[in-house]
C-alpha positions as CSV (number, residue, x, y, z in Angstrom):
1,M,143.0,74.7,66.4
2,K,145.8,74.9,68.6
3,A,146.8,77.5,71.1
4,G,149.7,79.6,70.2
5,V,152.5,81.0,72.5
6,F,153.1,84.4,71.2
7,K,155.6,87.1,71.5
8,K,154.2,90.5,72.1
9,A,153.5,91.8,68.6
10,T,153.5,95.4,67.2
11,I,150.8,96.4,65.0
12,F,152.4,98.2,62.0
13,G,150.5,101.4,61.7
14,G,149.1,103.0,58.6
15,I,149.0,106.7,57.8
16,A,146.9,108.2,60.6
17,L,144.9,111.1,59.6
18,A,144.5,113.4,62.5
19,A,142.5,116.2,61.0
20,A,141.7,116.3,57.3
21,V,142.4,114.0,54.5
22,L,143.9,115.9,51.8
23,L,143.3,114.3,48.4
24,S,143.4,117.0,45.9
25,G,143.5,115.7,42.5
26,C,142.1,112.3,43.4
27,G,138.7,113.1,42.0
28,A,136.9,113.0,45.3
29,S,133.1,113.7,45.1
30,K,131.5,115.6,47.8
31,S,128.7,113.8,49.5
32,G,125.4,114.1,47.5
33,S,127.1,114.7,44.2
34,D,125.3,113.1,41.2
35,E,128.4,113.3,39.0
36,A,129.8,109.8,38.4
37,L,133.3,109.0,39.7
38,S,136.2,109.3,37.4
39,T,137.0,106.2,35.4
40,K,140.7,107.1,35.2
41,E,141.4,107.7,39.0
42,I,139.9,106.8,42.3
43,S,140.8,107.2,45.9
44,V,140.3,104.2,48.3
45,G,140.7,104.3,52.1
46,V,142.0,101.1,53.7
47,T,143.2,99.9,57.1
48,A,146.8,98.9,57.4
49,G,147.4,95.1,56.7
50,P,145.3,92.8,54.7
51,H,142.9,95.4,53.2
52,E,145.8,97.6,52.2
53,Q,147.7,94.6,50.7
54,I,144.7,93.2,48.7
55,M,143.8,96.6,47.3
56,E,147.5,97.3,46.2
57,N,147.2,94.1,44.2
58,V,143.8,95.2,42.8
59,A,145.5,98.5,41.9
60,K,148.1,96.7,39.9
61,L,145.5,94.6,38.1
62,A,143.3,97.7,37.4
63,K,146.1,99.3,35.5
64,E,145.0,97.0,32.6
65,D,142.0,99.3,32.2
66,G,144.0,102.5,32.7
67,L,142.6,103.0,36.1
68,T,144.8,104.5,38.9
69,I,143.8,103.5,42.4
70,K,145.3,105.9,45.1
71,L,145.3,104.3,48.5
72,T,145.1,106.2,51.8
73,T,145.9,104.0,54.9
74,F,144.4,104.4,58.3
75,D,145.1,102.9,61.7
76,D,141.5,103.2,63.1
77,Y,137.9,102.2,62.1
78,N,136.2,105.4,62.3
79,T,138.1,107.9,60.1
80,P,137.8,106.1,56.8
81,N,134.0,106.5,56.9
82,T,134.2,110.1,58.0
83,A,136.6,110.9,55.2
84,L,134.3,109.0,52.6
85,N,131.2,110.7,53.9
86,D,132.8,114.1,53.8
87,G,134.0,113.6,50.2
88,D,137.8,113.4,51.1
89,L,137.7,109.8,49.6
90,N,135.8,108.3,46.7
91,S,135.5,104.8,48.5
92,N,136.8,102.6,51.3
93,S,137.5,98.9,51.8
94,Y,138.1,97.8,55.4
95,Q,134.8,97.2,57.3
96,T,132.1,94.5,57.9
97,I,128.6,95.1,56.6
98,Q,127.4,95.3,60.2
99,F,129.9,97.9,61.2
100,L,129.0,100.2,58.2
101,D,125.3,99.6,58.9
102,Q,125.8,100.6,62.5
103,Q,127.7,103.8,61.6
104,V,125.1,104.9,59.0
105,E,122.5,104.5,61.7
106,D,124.4,106.3,64.5
107,R,126.0,109.1,62.4
108,G,123.7,109.5,59.4
109,Y,126.3,108.7,56.8
110,D,125.4,108.6,53.0
111,I,127.5,105.5,52.6
112,V,126.5,102.3,50.9
113,P,128.1,98.9,50.3
114,A,129.0,98.3,46.7
115,F,130.2,94.7,46.8
116,K,131.6,92.0,49.1
117,T,135.4,91.6,49.6
118,I,136.8,89.3,52.3
119,Y,136.2,87.4,55.5
120,A,138.5,88.5,58.3
121,L,137.7,85.9,60.9
122,M,137.7,86.8,64.5
123,G,139.4,84.5,67.1
124,I,140.1,84.2,70.8
125,Y,143.8,84.3,71.4
126,S,145.9,83.8,74.4
127,N,149.5,84.0,75.6
128,N,148.4,82.5,79.0
129,V,146.2,79.6,78.5
130,D,145.9,76.6,76.0
131,S,142.1,76.4,75.7
132,V,138.9,78.3,76.6
133,E,138.3,75.7,79.4
134,D,141.6,76.8,81.1
135,I,140.4,80.4,81.4
136,P,140.2,80.9,85.2
137,D,137.4,82.5,87.2
138,G,137.8,86.4,87.3
139,A,140.0,86.4,84.2
140,K,140.5,89.6,82.2
141,I,139.2,89.1,78.7
142,G,139.8,91.8,76.0
143,V,137.2,92.7,73.3
144,P,137.0,95.5,70.8
145,N,135.4,98.6,72.1
146,D,133.7,99.8,68.9
147,P,130.1,99.1,68.0
148,S,129.3,95.9,66.0
149,N,132.7,94.5,66.6
150,E,132.2,94.4,70.4
151,Y,128.9,92.6,69.9
152,R,130.5,90.2,67.4
153,A,133.2,89.5,70.0
154,L,130.8,88.8,72.7
155,K,128.8,86.5,70.6
156,L,132.1,84.5,70.0
157,L,132.7,84.3,73.7
158,E,129.1,83.1,74.0
159,T,129.6,80.4,71.3
160,A,132.8,79.4,73.2
161,G,130.6,78.8,76.3
162,L,132.1,81.5,78.4
163,I,129.2,83.9,78.8
164,K,125.4,84.1,77.8
165,L,124.0,87.2,76.2
166,K,120.5,88.8,76.7
167,S,118.0,88.0,73.9
168,G,116.9,90.4,71.3
169,L,120.3,92.3,71.1
170,N,121.5,94.4,68.1
171,E,125.0,95.5,66.9
172,S,125.2,98.2,69.4
173,A,125.3,95.6,72.3
174,T,128.1,95.9,74.9
175,K,129.4,93.9,77.9
176,N,126.5,95.4,79.9
177,D,124.2,93.1,77.9
178,I,125.8,90.0,79.3
179,A,123.0,87.9,81.0
180,E,125.1,85.2,82.5
181,N,128.8,85.3,83.3
182,P,129.4,82.1,85.4
183,K,133.1,82.6,85.6
184,N,132.8,86.4,86.6
185,L,135.1,87.3,83.7
186,D,136.3,90.9,83.7
187,I,135.5,92.0,80.2
188,Q,137.9,94.8,79.0
189,E,136.7,97.0,76.3
190,L,139.8,98.0,74.3
191,E,140.8,99.7,71.1
192,A,140.7,97.0,68.5
193,S,144.0,97.7,66.9
194,Q,145.9,97.5,70.2
195,I,144.3,94.3,71.7
196,V,146.9,91.9,70.2
197,N,149.7,94.0,71.9
198,Q,148.0,93.4,75.3
199,L,147.8,89.6,75.2
200,D,150.5,89.2,77.8
201,D,148.3,91.2,80.3
202,L,145.1,89.4,79.5
203,S,144.1,85.8,80.2
204,A,142.6,85.9,76.6
205,A,141.2,88.4,74.0
206,V,139.1,88.5,71.0
207,V,141.0,89.9,68.1
208,N,139.8,91.1,64.8
209,G,141.0,89.1,61.8
210,N,143.0,91.9,60.0
211,F,144.9,92.8,63.2
212,A,145.6,89.2,64.0
213,V,147.2,88.8,60.5
214,N,149.2,91.9,61.0
215,A,150.7,90.3,64.0
216,G,151.4,87.1,62.2
217,L,148.4,85.1,63.8
218,S,145.6,83.2,62.2
219,V,142.4,81.7,63.5
220,E,143.3,78.2,62.1
221,D,146.8,78.0,63.6
222,D,146.8,80.1,66.7
223,A,143.4,80.9,68.2
224,I,142.0,78.9,71.2
225,F,138.7,79.5,69.6
226,G,137.5,81.0,66.4
227,E,134.8,81.8,63.9
228,P,134.0,79.5,61.1
229,T,133.7,80.6,57.5
230,E,130.7,78.7,56.7
231,G,127.5,80.6,57.6
232,N,129.6,83.6,58.7
233,E,127.6,86.8,58.2
234,Y,130.5,89.2,59.0
235,Y,131.7,89.8,55.5
236,N,133.6,92.9,54.6
237,V,132.5,95.4,51.9
238,F,133.8,97.9,49.4
239,A,131.8,101.1,50.2
240,V,131.0,104.3,48.3
241,Q,128.8,107.4,48.8
242,K,125.1,106.8,48.1
243,G,124.4,107.2,44.3
244,H,127.8,105.9,43.2
245,K,127.3,102.1,43.7
246,D,126.8,101.5,40.1
247,D,129.3,103.8,38.6
248,E,131.5,102.3,36.0
249,V,134.7,102.7,38.0
250,V,133.2,100.6,40.8
251,K,132.3,97.9,38.5
252,T,135.8,97.8,37.2
253,I,137.3,97.7,40.8
254,K,134.8,94.8,41.6
255,K,135.8,92.9,38.4
256,Y,139.4,93.0,39.4
257,Y,138.8,92.3,43.2
258,Q,136.8,89.3,42.6
259,S,138.9,88.1,39.8
260,A,140.7,84.7,39.7
261,E,144.0,86.5,39.9
262,N,143.1,88.3,43.0
263,V,141.6,85.2,44.7
264,K,144.9,83.4,44.1
265,Y,146.8,86.4,45.6
266,I,144.6,86.3,48.7
267,E,145.0,82.5,49.1
268,D,148.8,82.5,48.5
269,T,149.4,85.5,50.8
270,F,147.1,84.7,53.8
271,K,147.0,80.9,53.8
272,G,143.4,80.8,55.0
273,A,143.5,83.5,57.6
274,I,141.8,85.9,55.2
275,V,139.4,84.4,52.7
276,P,137.2,85.7,49.8
277,A,133.6,86.5,50.8
278,F,132.2,86.3,47.3
279,E,131.4,83.3,45.0
């Protein structure tokens, strides 16, 4: 992998939902409902960028079965699960299984994964150094500030040889769980969607794959250190309310999401920066 020299990028935003998600007519099922989701129309929450683009392609393919997929786009990681749990969405597609599990544990959501979607690989990016070895003592390093993603970022820094974490940690670990920090790095906990915009002000930063792609970056071409695909446990999932995992409409979406046509779209569009997480 080579280091990239990047211009400051602007994350193109989604449709932020500040208060309530109004999806009247989308067949949203309130949490706990036993009634199967409609096979004609379903609402799906996504984050702007790769998840949105892929689901747009799936929506085109699903029209073959007479299914209308209505997308609602978010620019943060928390609102899509709140909206799904509250019944303002039927489903969402944007998060790793670890992030979902942590939110279910922390917030008591009745949300479950339905099927695997993609890998959005994390990478360490920099506008100021060419390798992890060049990161100076006392350098500012950005990491996502949300549960699961911060732990994942810290593990990547550990794999890169920059820090050592305490043993026995879980997905709620933070920078306070660093056991050894030989370079006295200043770990900055930042909003995940904004980290890539702050690369000029940091020696380096760990950026989530979807936000890196939004900025025109990829682990393979631009990161100074990145996650591999092989053995990667951070796959993303399509999620629904508990009790709807086996609904017919979910099976239909899975069929098209994991189809050869959609795999080709992912490969042609993202050139290895985003890859399928299913066989």
